[in-house]
PQR file of N, CA, C, O and H, with PARSE charges and radii, in Angstrom:
ATOM      1  N   MET A   1       0.750  -1.420   0.035 -0.4000 1.5000
ATOM      2  CA  MET A   1       0.077  -0.158   0.048 -0.0000 2.0000
ATOM      3  C   MET A   1       0.665   1.547   0.318  0.5500 1.7000
ATOM      4  O   MET A   1       0.070   2.624   0.316 -0.5500 1.4000
ATOM      5  N   ARG A   2       2.192   1.148   0.553 -0.4000 1.5000
ATOM      6  CA  ARG A   2       3.213   2.516   0.654 -0.0000 2.0000
ATOM      7  C   ARG A   2       3.132   2.258  -1.019  0.5500 1.7000
ATOM      8  O   ARG A   2       2.219   2.822  -1.621 -0.5500 1.4000
ATOM      9  H   ARG A   2       2.676   0.273   0.555  0.4000 1.0000
ATOM     10  N   ALA A   3       3.632   1.812  -1.414 -0.4000 1.5000
ATOM     11  CA  ALA A   3       4.158   1.879  -2.795 -0.0000 2.0000
ATOM     12  C   ALA A   3       3.165   2.566  -3.769  0.5500 1.7000
ATOM     13  O   ALA A   3       3.431   3.364  -4.667 -0.5500 1.4000
ATOM     14  H   ALA A   3       4.374   1.354  -0.925  0.4000 1.0000
ATOM     15  N   ALA A   4       1.857   2.032  -3.354 -0.4000 1.5000
ATOM     16  CA  ALA A   4       0.934   2.368  -4.068 -0.0000 2.0000
ATOM     17  C   ALA A   4       0.431   3.457  -3.815  0.5500 1.7000
ATOM     18  O   ALA A   4      -0.495   3.695  -4.589 -0.5500 1.4000
ATOM     19  H   ALA A   4       1.641   1.384  -2.624  0.4000 1.0000
ATOM     20  N   PHE A   5       0.626   4.306  -3.021 -0.4000 1.5000
ATOM     21  CA  PHE A   5      -0.035   5.409  -2.550 -0.0000 2.0000
ATOM     22  C   PHE A   5       1.335   7.085  -2.808  0.5500 1.7000
ATOM     23  O   PHE A   5       1.181   8.306  -2.786 -0.5500 1.4000
ATOM     24  H   PHE A   5       1.379   4.112  -2.392  0.4000 1.0000
ATOM     25  N   GLU A   6       2.743   5.994  -3.058 -0.4000 1.5000
ATOM     26  CA  GLU A   6       3.595   6.941  -3.656 -0.0000 2.0000
ATOM     27  C   GLU A   6       3.281   7.154  -5.069  0.5500 1.7000
ATOM     28  O   GLU A   6       3.960   7.991  -5.664 -0.5500 1.4000
ATOM     29  H   GLU A   6       2.868   5.002  -3.075  0.4000 1.0000
ATOM     30  N   MET A   7       2.553   6.662  -5.569 -0.4000 1.5000
ATOM     31  CA  MET A   7       2.195   6.565  -7.426 -0.0000 2.0000
ATOM     32  C   MET A   7       0.664   7.302  -7.269  0.5500 1.7000
ATOM     33  O   MET A   7       0.408   8.312  -7.924 -0.5500 1.4000
ATOM     34  H   MET A   7       2.001   5.982  -5.086  0.4000 1.0000
ATOM     35  N   PHE A   8      -0.238   6.751  -6.420 -0.4000 1.5000
ATOM     36  CA  PHE A   8      -1.452   7.363  -6.411 -0.0000 2.0000
ATOM     37  C   PHE A   8      -2.147   8.088  -5.431  0.5500 1.7000
ATOM     38  O   PHE A   8      -1.898   7.708  -4.287 -0.5500 1.4000
ATOM     39  H   PHE A   8      -0.030   5.931  -5.888  0.4000 1.0000
ATOM     40  N   ASP A   9      -2.904   8.970  -5.526 -0.4000 1.5000
ATOM     41  CA  ASP A   9      -3.766  10.018  -4.510 -0.0000 2.0000
ATOM     42  C   ASP A   9      -4.773   8.579  -3.940  0.5500 1.7000
ATOM     43  O   ASP A   9      -4.790   8.397  -2.722 -0.5500 1.4000
ATOM     44  H   ASP A   9      -3.106   9.278  -6.456  0.4000 1.0000
ATOM     45  N   THR A  10      -5.385   7.840  -4.621 -0.4000 1.5000
ATOM     46  CA  THR A  10      -6.147   7.208  -4.102 -0.0000 2.0000
ATOM     47  C   THR A  10      -6.415   5.621  -4.821  0.5500 1.7000
ATOM     48  O   THR A  10      -6.437   5.325  -6.016 -0.5500 1.4000
ATOM     49  H   THR A  10      -5.371   7.988  -5.610  0.4000 1.0000
ATOM     50  N   VAL A  11      -6.626   4.661  -3.487 -0.4000 1.5000
ATOM     51  CA  VAL A  11      -6.213   3.263  -4.102 -0.0000 2.0000
ATOM     52  C   VAL A  11      -7.983   2.337  -4.057  0.5500 1.7000
ATOM     53  O   VAL A  11      -8.850   2.183  -3.197 -0.5500 1.4000
ATOM     54  H   VAL A  11      -6.609   4.901  -2.517  0.4000 1.0000
ATOM     55  N   ARG A  12      -7.821   1.964  -5.342 -0.4000 1.5000
ATOM     56  CA  ARG A  12      -9.289   1.279  -5.536 -0.0000 2.0000
ATOM     57  C   ARG A  12      -8.910  -0.654  -5.358  0.5500 1.7000
ATOM     58  O   ARG A  12      -8.207  -1.412  -6.027 -0.5500 1.4000
ATOM     59  H   ARG A  12      -7.117   2.089  -6.041  0.4000 1.0000
ATOM     60  N   ILE A  13      -9.736  -0.850  -4.190 -0.4000 1.5000
ATOM     61  CA  ILE A  13      -9.514  -2.789  -4.255 -0.0000 2.0000
ATOM     62  C   ILE A  13     -10.847  -3.030  -4.805  0.5500 1.7000
ATOM     63  O   ILE A  13     -11.987  -2.606  -4.616 -0.5500 1.4000
ATOM     64  H   ILE A  13     -10.307  -0.234  -3.647  0.4000 1.0000
ATOM     65  N   ASP A  14     -10.067  -4.149  -5.802 -0.4000 1.5000
ATOM     66  CA  ASP A  14     -11.456  -4.670  -6.271 -0.0000 2.0000
ATOM     67  C   ASP A  14     -11.384  -5.943  -5.484  0.5500 1.7000
ATOM     68  O   ASP A  14     -10.398  -6.228  -4.805 -0.5500 1.4000
ATOM     69  H   ASP A  14      -9.141  -4.493  -5.956  0.4000 1.0000
ATOM     70  N   HIS A  15     -12.634  -6.838  -5.603 -0.4000 1.5000
ATOM     71  CA  HIS A  15     -13.184  -8.137  -5.194 -0.0000 2.0000
ATOM     72  C   HIS A  15     -12.805  -8.155  -3.622  0.5500 1.7000
ATOM     73  O   HIS A  15     -12.200  -9.000  -2.962 -0.5500 1.4000
ATOM     74  H   HIS A  15     -13.436  -6.606  -6.154  0.4000 1.0000
ATOM     75  N   PHE A  16     -13.448  -6.770  -3.219 -0.4000 1.5000
ATOM     76  CA  PHE A  16     -13.521  -6.319  -1.886 -0.0000 2.0000
ATOM     77  C   PHE A  16     -14.079  -7.503  -0.697  0.5500 1.7000
ATOM     78  O   PHE A  16     -13.797  -7.553   0.500 -0.5500 1.4000
ATOM     79  H   PHE A  16     -13.940  -6.084  -3.755  0.4000 1.0000
ATOM     80  N   ARG A  17     -14.938  -8.379  -1.481 -0.4000 1.5000
ATOM     81  CA  ARG A  17     -15.500  -9.379  -0.726 -0.0000 2.0000
ATOM     82  C   ARG A  17     -14.582 -10.714   0.026  0.5500 1.7000
ATOM     83  O   ARG A  17     -14.734 -11.446   1.004 -0.5500 1.4000
ATOM     84  H   ARG A  17     -15.167  -8.338  -2.453  0.4000 1.0000
ATOM     85  N   GLY A  18     -13.427 -10.506  -1.208 -0.4000 1.5000
ATOM     86  CA  GLY A  18     -12.386 -11.577  -0.107 -0.0000 2.0000
ATOM     87  C   GLY A  18     -11.446 -11.013   1.040  0.5500 1.7000
ATOM     88  O   GLY A  18     -10.396 -11.523   1.432 -0.5500 1.4000
ATOM     89  H   GLY A  18     -13.303  -9.911  -2.003  0.4000 1.0000
ATOM     90  N   PHE A  19     -11.935 -10.070   1.408 -0.4000 1.5000
ATOM     91  CA  PHE A  19     -11.227  -9.135   2.750 -0.0000 2.0000
ATOM     92  C   PHE A  19     -12.059  -9.845   4.132  0.5500 1.7000
ATOM     93  O   PHE A  19     -11.678  -9.832   5.303 -0.5500 1.4000
ATOM     94  H   PHE A  19     -12.787  -9.655   1.090  0.4000 1.0000
ATOM     95  N   GLU A  20     -12.899 -10.254   3.752 -0.4000 1.5000
ATOM     96  CA  GLU A  20     -13.856 -11.431   4.638 -0.0000 2.0000
ATOM     97  C   GLU A  20     -13.858 -12.684   4.680  0.5500 1.7000
ATOM     98  O   GLU A  20     -13.918 -13.411   5.672 -0.5500 1.4000
ATOM     99  H   GLU A  20     -13.209 -10.265   2.801  0.4000 1.0000
ATOM    100  N   ALA A  21     -13.783 -12.981   3.476 -0.4000 1.5000
ATOM    101  CA  ALA A  21     -13.801 -14.683   3.082 -0.0000 2.0000
ATOM    102  C   ALA A  21     -13.777 -14.713   2.042  0.5500 1.7000
ATOM    103  O   ALA A  21     -14.296 -13.899   1.278 -0.5500 1.4000
ATOM    104  H   ALA A  21     -13.734 -12.391   2.671  0.4000 1.0000
ATOM    105  N   TYR A  22     -12.942 -16.011   1.673 -0.4000 1.5000
ATOM    106  CA  TYR A  22     -12.838 -16.089   0.630 -0.0000 2.0000
ATOM    107  C   TYR A  22     -12.802 -17.985  -0.184  0.5500 1.7000
ATOM    108  O   TYR A  22     -12.247 -18.880   0.455 -0.5500 1.4000
ATOM    109  H   TYR A  22     -12.521 -16.672   2.293  0.4000 1.0000
ATOM    110  N   TRP A  23     -13.276 -18.200  -1.186 -0.4000 1.5000
ATOM    111  CA  TRP A  23     -13.318 -19.380  -1.903 -0.0000 2.0000
ATOM    112  C   TRP A  23     -12.045 -20.094  -1.762  0.5500 1.7000
ATOM    113  O   TRP A  23     -11.359 -19.808  -2.743 -0.5500 1.4000
ATOM    114  H   TRP A  23     -13.726 -17.474  -1.704  0.4000 1.0000
ATOM    115  N   GLU A  24     -11.346 -20.997  -0.879 -0.4000 1.5000
ATOM    116  CA  GLU A  24     -10.245 -21.701  -1.358 -0.0000 2.0000
ATOM    117  C   GLU A  24     -10.366 -23.285  -1.778  0.5500 1.7000
ATOM    118  O   GLU A  24     -10.979 -24.281  -1.395 -0.5500 1.4000
ATOM    119  H   GLU A  24     -11.903 -21.230  -0.082  0.4000 1.0000
ATOM    120  N   VAL A  25      -9.592 -22.992  -2.603 -0.4000 1.5000
ATOM    121  CA  VAL A  25      -9.591 -24.346  -3.622 -0.0000 2.0000
ATOM    122  C   VAL A  25      -8.312 -25.228  -3.281  0.5500 1.7000
ATOM    123  O   VAL A  25      -7.219 -24.705  -3.065 -0.5500 1.4000
ATOM    124  H   VAL A  25      -9.094 -22.183  -2.915  0.4000 1.0000
ATOM    125  N   PRO A  26      -8.543 -26.736  -3.245 -0.5600 1.5000
ATOM    126  CA  PRO A  26      -7.051 -27.249  -2.958  0.2800 2.0000
ATOM    127  C   PRO A  26      -6.385 -27.338  -4.140  0.5500 1.7000
ATOM    128  O   PRO A  26      -7.072 -27.772  -5.065 -0.5500 1.4000
ATOM    129  N   GLY A  27      -5.078 -27.014  -4.433 -0.4000 1.5000
ATOM    130  CA  GLY A  27      -4.097 -26.750  -5.602 -0.0000 2.0000
ATOM    131  C   GLY A  27      -4.141 -27.573  -6.463  0.5500 1.7000
ATOM    132  O   GLY A  27      -4.046 -27.195  -7.631 -0.5500 1.4000
ATOM    133  H   GLY A  27      -4.521 -26.661  -3.682  0.4000 1.0000
ATOM    134  N   ALA A  28      -4.279 -28.793  -6.192 -0.4000 1.5000
ATOM    135  CA  ALA A  28      -4.325 -29.863  -7.093 -0.0000 2.0000
ATOM    136  C   ALA A  28      -5.392 -30.591  -7.742  0.5500 1.7000
ATOM    137  O   ALA A  28      -5.279 -31.597  -8.441 -0.5500 1.4000
ATOM    138  H   ALA A  28      -4.356 -29.099  -5.244  0.4000 1.0000
ATOM    139  N   ASP A  29      -6.992 -29.634  -7.262 -0.4000 1.5000
ATOM    140  CA  ASP A  29      -7.657 -29.993  -7.499 -0.0000 2.0000
ATOM    141  C   ASP A  29      -8.306 -29.339  -9.101  0.5500 1.7000
ATOM    142  O   ASP A  29      -7.838 -28.239  -9.395 -0.5500 1.4000
ATOM    143  H   ASP A  29      -7.084 -28.817  -6.693  0.4000 1.0000
ATOM    144  N   THR A  30      -9.106 -29.813  -9.894 -0.4000 1.5000
ATOM    145  CA  THR A  30      -9.089 -29.144 -11.351 -0.0000 2.0000
ATOM    146  C   THR A  30     -10.141 -28.637 -11.299  0.5500 1.7000
ATOM    147  O   THR A  30     -10.150 -27.729 -12.130 -0.5500 1.4000
ATOM    148  H   THR A  30      -9.487 -30.706  -9.655  0.4000 1.0000
ATOM    149  N   THR A  31     -11.074 -28.701 -10.781 -0.4000 1.5000
ATOM    150  CA  THR A  31     -12.308 -28.018 -10.389 -0.0000 2.0000
ATOM    151  C   THR A  31     -12.450 -27.165  -9.137  0.5500 1.7000
ATOM    152  O   THR A  31     -11.436 -27.322  -8.458 -0.5500 1.4000
ATOM    153  H   THR A  31     -11.067 -29.438 -10.106  0.4000 1.0000
ATOM    154  N   ALA A  32     -13.351 -26.280  -8.533 -0.4000 1.5000
ATOM    155  CA  ALA A  32     -13.601 -25.705  -7.795 -0.0000 2.0000
ATOM    156  C   ALA A  32     -14.427 -26.273  -6.534  0.5500 1.7000
ATOM    157  O   ALA A  32     -14.534 -25.694  -5.453 -0.5500 1.4000
ATOM    158  H   ALA A  32     -14.175 -26.153  -9.085  0.4000 1.0000
ATOM    159  N   VAL A  33     -15.185 -27.946  -6.996 -0.4000 1.5000
ATOM    160  CA  VAL A  33     -16.062 -28.466  -6.423 -0.0000 2.0000
ATOM    161  C   VAL A  33     -15.537 -28.693  -4.852  0.5500 1.7000
ATOM    162  O   VAL A  33     -16.408 -28.632  -3.984 -0.5500 1.4000
ATOM    163  H   VAL A  33     -15.099 -28.416  -7.874  0.4000 1.0000
ATOM    164  N   ASN A  34     -14.476 -28.891  -4.533 -0.4000 1.5000
ATOM    165  CA  ASN A  34     -14.273 -29.348  -3.238 -0.0000 2.0000
ATOM    166  C   ASN A  34     -13.743 -28.081  -2.583  0.5500 1.7000
ATOM    167  O   ASN A  34     -13.256 -28.146  -1.455 -0.5500 1.4000
ATOM    168  H   ASN A  34     -13.768 -28.940  -5.238  0.4000 1.0000
ATOM    169  N   GLY A  35     -13.826 -26.828  -3.304 -0.4000 1.5000
ATOM    170  CA  GLY A  35     -13.628 -25.852  -2.174 -0.0000 2.0000
ATOM    171  C   GLY A  35     -14.334 -25.218  -0.830  0.5500 1.7000
ATOM    172  O   GLY A  35     -15.416 -25.678  -0.464 -0.5500 1.4000
ATOM    173  H   GLY A  35     -14.222 -26.775  -4.221  0.4000 1.0000
ATOM    174  N   GLU A  36     -13.796 -24.315  -0.214 -0.4000 1.5000
ATOM    175  CA  GLU A  36     -14.410 -24.364   1.209 -0.0000 2.0000
ATOM    176  C   GLU A  36     -14.253 -22.560   1.586  0.5500 1.7000
ATOM    177  O   GLU A  36     -13.201 -22.059   1.188 -0.5500 1.4000
ATOM    178  H   GLU A  36     -12.917 -23.941  -0.511  0.4000 1.0000
ATOM    179  N   TRP A  37     -15.074 -21.779   2.193 -0.4000 1.5000
ATOM    180  CA  TRP A  37     -15.070 -20.749   2.404 -0.0000 2.0000
ATOM    181  C   TRP A  37     -14.185 -20.588   3.424  0.5500 1.7000
ATOM    182  O   TRP A  37     -14.465 -21.176   4.469 -0.5500 1.4000
ATOM    183  H   TRP A  37     -15.928 -22.186   2.516  0.4000 1.0000
ATOM    184  N   VAL A  38     -13.081 -19.871   3.386 -0.4000 1.5000
ATOM    185  CA  VAL A  38     -12.041 -19.585   4.661 -0.0000 2.0000
ATOM    186  C   VAL A  38     -12.412 -17.964   4.955  0.5500 1.7000
ATOM    187  O   VAL A  38     -13.002 -17.226   4.167 -0.5500 1.4000
ATOM    188  H   VAL A  38     -12.853 -19.393   2.537  0.4000 1.0000
ATOM    189  N   PRO A  39     -11.957 -17.636   6.178 -0.5600 1.5000
ATOM    190  CA  PRO A  39     -12.046 -16.546   6.771  0.2800 2.0000
ATOM    191  C   PRO A  39     -10.945 -15.792   6.329  0.5500 1.7000
ATOM    192  O   PRO A  39      -9.819 -16.281   6.427 -0.5500 1.4000
ATOM    193  N   GLY A  40     -11.163 -14.316   5.708 -0.4000 1.5000
ATOM    194  CA  GLY A  40      -9.666 -13.576   5.107 -0.0000 2.0000
ATOM    195  C   GLY A  40      -9.146 -12.722   6.433  0.5500 1.7000
ATOM    196  O   GLY A  40      -9.334 -13.003   7.617 -0.5500 1.4000
ATOM    197  H   GLY A  40     -12.077 -13.919   5.629  0.4000 1.0000
ATOM    198  N   PRO A  41      -8.461 -11.634   5.889 -0.5600 1.5000
ATOM    199  CA  PRO A  41      -7.888 -10.673   6.644  0.2800 2.0000
ATOM    200  C   PRO A  41      -8.681  -9.680   7.537  0.5500 1.7000
ATOM    201  O   PRO A  41      -8.299  -9.184   8.596 -0.5500 1.4000
ATOM    202  N   GLY A  42     -10.102  -9.452   6.768 -0.4000 1.5000
ATOM    203  CA  GLY A  42     -10.983  -8.719   7.333 -0.0000 2.0000
ATOM    204  C   GLY A  42     -10.812  -7.018   7.871  0.5500 1.7000
ATOM    205  O   GLY A  42     -10.344  -6.176   7.105 -0.5500 1.4000
ATOM    206  H   GLY A  42     -10.413  -9.856   5.907  0.4000 1.0000
ATOM    207  N   ALA A  43     -11.151  -6.757   8.935 -0.4000 1.5000
ATOM    208  CA  ALA A  43     -10.586  -5.585   9.457 -0.0000 2.0000
ATOM    209  C   ALA A  43      -9.484  -5.148   9.897  0.5500 1.7000
ATOM    210  O   ALA A  43      -9.022  -4.008   9.961 -0.5500 1.4000
ATOM    211  H   ALA A  43     -11.532  -7.441   9.557  0.4000 1.0000
ATOM    212  N   ALA A  44      -8.939  -6.547  10.317 -0.4000 1.5000
ATOM    213  CA  ALA A  44      -7.543  -6.485  10.753 -0.0000 2.0000
ATOM    214  C   ALA A  44      -6.389  -5.733   9.755  0.5500 1.7000
ATOM    215  O   ALA A  44      -5.436  -5.055  10.138 -0.5500 1.4000
ATOM    216  H   ALA A  44      -9.314  -7.473  10.264  0.4000 1.0000
ATOM    217  N   LEU A  45      -6.638  -5.948   8.841 -0.4000 1.5000
ATOM    218  CA  LEU A  45      -5.531  -5.842   7.534 -0.0000 2.0000
ATOM    219  C   LEU A  45      -5.657  -4.507   7.724  0.5500 1.7000
ATOM    220  O   LEU A  45      -4.729  -3.992   8.349 -0.5500 1.4000
ATOM    221  H   LEU A  45      -7.413  -6.499   8.529  0.4000 1.0000
ATOM    222  N   PHE A  46      -6.743  -3.630   7.283 -0.4000 1.5000
ATOM    223  CA  PHE A  46      -7.117  -2.301   7.117 -0.0000 2.0000
ATOM    224  C   PHE A  46      -6.525  -1.112   8.538  0.5500 1.7000
ATOM    225  O   PHE A  46      -5.938  -0.032   8.621 -0.5500 1.4000
ATOM    226  H   PHE A  46      -7.496  -4.048   6.776  0.4000 1.0000
ATOM    227  N   GLU A  47      -7.163  -2.206   9.526 -0.4000 1.5000
ATOM    228  CA  GLU A  47      -6.278  -1.408  10.913 -0.0000 2.0000
ATOM    229  C   GLU A  47      -5.231  -1.217  10.911  0.5500 1.7000
ATOM    230  O   GLU A  47      -4.764  -0.095  11.107 -0.5500 1.4000
ATOM    231  H   GLU A  47      -7.640  -3.082   9.459  0.4000 1.0000
ATOM    232  N   ALA A  48      -4.341  -2.558  10.623 -0.4000 1.5000
ATOM    233  CA  ALA A  48      -2.845  -2.242   9.997 -0.0000 2.0000
ATOM    234  C   ALA A  48      -2.185  -1.475   9.314  0.5500 1.7000
ATOM    235  O   ALA A  48      -1.051  -1.049   9.535 -0.5500 1.4000
ATOM    236  H   ALA A  48      -4.721  -3.469  10.464  0.4000 1.0000
ATOM    237  N   ILE A  49      -2.991  -1.233   8.307 -0.4000 1.5000
ATOM    238  CA  ILE A  49      -2.545  -0.239   7.338 -0.0000 2.0000
ATOM    239  C   ILE A  49      -2.664   1.206   7.794  0.5500 1.7000
ATOM    240  O   ILE A  49      -1.914   2.166   7.617 -0.5500 1.4000
ATOM    241  H   ILE A  49      -3.912  -1.578   8.128  0.4000 1.0000
ATOM    242  N   THR A  50      -3.994   1.064   8.525 -0.4000 1.5000
ATOM    243  CA  THR A  50      -4.147   2.820   9.402 -0.0000 2.0000
ATOM    244  C   THR A  50      -3.367   3.141   9.916  0.5500 1.7000
ATOM    245  O   THR A  50      -2.852   4.246   9.740 -0.5500 1.4000
ATOM    246  H   THR A  50      -4.603   0.284   8.669  0.4000 1.0000
ATOM    247  N   HIS A  51      -2.757   1.783  11.246 -0.4000 1.5000
ATOM    248  CA  HIS A  51      -1.519   2.328  12.018 -0.0000 2.0000
ATOM    249  C   HIS A  51       0.066   2.369  11.278  0.5500 1.7000
ATOM    250  O   HIS A  51       1.026   2.803  11.915 -0.5500 1.4000
ATOM    251  H   HIS A  51      -3.175   0.886  11.389  0.4000 1.0000
ATOM    252  N   ALA A  52       0.173   1.985  10.200 -0.4000 1.5000
ATOM    253  CA  ALA A  52       1.400   1.990   9.602 -0.0000 2.0000
ATOM    254  C   ALA A  52       1.179   3.373   9.126  0.5500 1.7000
ATOM    255  O   ALA A  52       1.796   4.287   9.674 -0.5500 1.4000
ATOM    256  H   ALA A  52      -0.606   1.632   9.682  0.4000 1.0000
ATOM    257  N   LEU A  53       0.247   3.646   8.027 -0.4000 1.5000
ATOM    258  CA  LEU A  53       0.218   4.526   7.263 -0.0000 2.0000
ATOM    259  C   LEU A  53      -0.641   5.822   7.394  0.5500 1.7000
ATOM    260  O   LEU A  53      -0.678   6.670   6.502 -0.5500 1.4000
ATOM    261  H   LEU A  53      -0.254   2.904   7.581  0.4000 1.0000
ATOM    262  N   GLY A  54      -1.221   5.902   8.384 -0.4000 1.5000
ATOM    263  CA  GLY A  54      -2.351   6.835   8.765 -0.0000 2.0000
ATOM    264  C   GLY A  54      -3.468   6.505   7.989  0.5500 1.7000
ATOM    265  O   GLY A  54      -3.385   5.438   7.381 -0.5500 1.4000
ATOM    266  H   GLY A  54      -1.191   5.213   9.109  0.4000 1.0000
ATOM    267  N   PRO A  55      -4.734   7.316   7.831 -0.5600 1.5000
ATOM    268  CA  PRO A  55      -5.928   7.125   7.555  0.2800 2.0000
ATOM    269  C   PRO A  55      -5.420   7.575   5.805  0.5500 1.7000
ATOM    270  O   PRO A  55      -4.550   8.403   5.532 -0.5500 1.4000
ATOM    271  N   LEU A  56      -6.171   6.836   4.884 -0.4000 1.5000
ATOM    272  CA  LEU A  56      -5.787   6.782   3.530 -0.0000 2.0000
ATOM    273  C   LEU A  56      -7.090   6.748   2.706  0.5500 1.7000
ATOM    274  O   LEU A  56      -8.183   6.291   3.039 -0.5500 1.4000
ATOM    275  H   LEU A  56      -6.877   6.164   5.106  0.4000 1.0000
ATOM    276  N   PRO A  57      -6.709   7.352   1.524 -0.5600 1.5000
ATOM    277  CA  PRO A  57      -8.142   6.836   0.734  0.2800 2.0000
ATOM    278  C   PRO A  57      -8.258   6.148  -0.054  0.5500 1.7000
ATOM    279  O   PRO A  57      -7.773   6.333  -1.171 -0.5500 1.4000
ATOM    280  N   ILE A  58      -9.086   4.916   0.349 -0.4000 1.5000
ATOM    281  CA  ILE A  58      -9.161   3.502  -0.458 -0.0000 2.0000
ATOM    282  C   ILE A  58     -10.716   3.327  -0.736  0.5500 1.7000
ATOM    283  O   ILE A  58     -11.622   3.474   0.084 -0.5500 1.4000
ATOM    284  H   ILE A  58      -9.480   4.766   1.255  0.4000 1.0000
ATOM    285  N   VAL A  59     -10.817   2.993  -2.022 -0.4000 1.5000
ATOM    286  CA  VAL A  59     -11.737   3.009  -2.580 -0.0000 2.0000
ATOM    287  C   VAL A  59     -12.235   1.305  -2.569  0.5500 1.7000
ATOM    288  O   VAL A  59     -11.538   0.502  -3.189 -0.5500 1.4000
ATOM    289  H   VAL A  59     -10.081   2.873  -2.688  0.4000 1.0000
ATOM    290  N   ALA A  60     -13.078   0.983  -2.065 -0.4000 1.5000
ATOM    291  CA  ALA A  60     -13.439  -0.764  -2.233 -0.0000 2.0000
ATOM    292  C   ALA A  60     -14.652  -1.367  -2.966  0.5500 1.7000
ATOM    293  O   ALA A  60     -15.819  -1.283  -2.582 -0.5500 1.4000
ATOM    294  H   ALA A  60     -13.644   1.635  -1.561  0.4000 1.0000
ATOM    295  N   GLU A  61     -14.337  -1.811  -3.761 -0.4000 1.5000
ATOM    296  CA  GLU A  61     -15.224  -2.509  -4.428 -0.0000 2.0000
ATOM    297  C   GLU A  61     -15.631  -3.692  -4.599  0.5500 1.7000
ATOM    298  O   GLU A  61     -14.689  -4.472  -4.452 -0.5500 1.4000
ATOM    299  H   GLU A  61     -13.389  -1.880  -4.073  0.4000 1.0000
ATOM    300  N   ASN A  62     -16.896  -4.369  -4.917 -0.4000 1.5000
ATOM    301  CA  ASN A  62     -17.362  -5.545  -4.652 -0.0000 2.0000
ATOM    302  C   ASN A  62     -18.025  -5.746  -5.917  0.5500 1.7000
ATOM    303  O   ASN A  62     -18.728  -4.781  -6.216 -0.5500 1.4000
ATOM    304  H   ASN A  62     -17.660  -3.736  -5.036  0.4000 1.0000
ATOM    305  N   LEU A  63     -18.031  -6.939  -6.984 -0.4000 1.5000
ATOM    306  CA  LEU A  63     -18.505  -6.927  -8.028 -0.0000 2.0000
ATOM    307  C   LEU A  63     -18.880  -8.242  -7.838  0.5500 1.7000
ATOM    308  O   LEU A  63     -18.745  -8.818  -8.918 -0.5500 1.4000
ATOM    309  H   LEU A  63     -17.459  -7.723  -6.742  0.4000 1.0000
ATOM    310  N   GLY A  64     -19.365  -9.138  -6.823 -0.4000 1.5000
ATOM    311  CA  GLY A  64     -19.682 -10.523  -6.576 -0.0000 2.0000
ATOM    312  C   GLY A  64     -19.976 -10.516  -5.101  0.5500 1.7000
ATOM    313  O   GLY A  64     -20.293 -11.559  -4.529 -0.5500 1.4000
ATOM    314  H   GLY A  64     -19.474  -8.670  -5.947  0.4000 1.0000
TER
END
């Protein structure tokens, strides 16, 4: 994030849903049928970013 904000005034995060939970599929599987929802980093990640860099203009988008 530090590097992103050195280049841009605002950072947009796509697929924001993945910060709450994401569909994890075993690497050897050829389909996603055996996947499962697992917890994502959640608010803790954004709290750590804010602690390290201060409040930042982050735009979150969830397309699914």
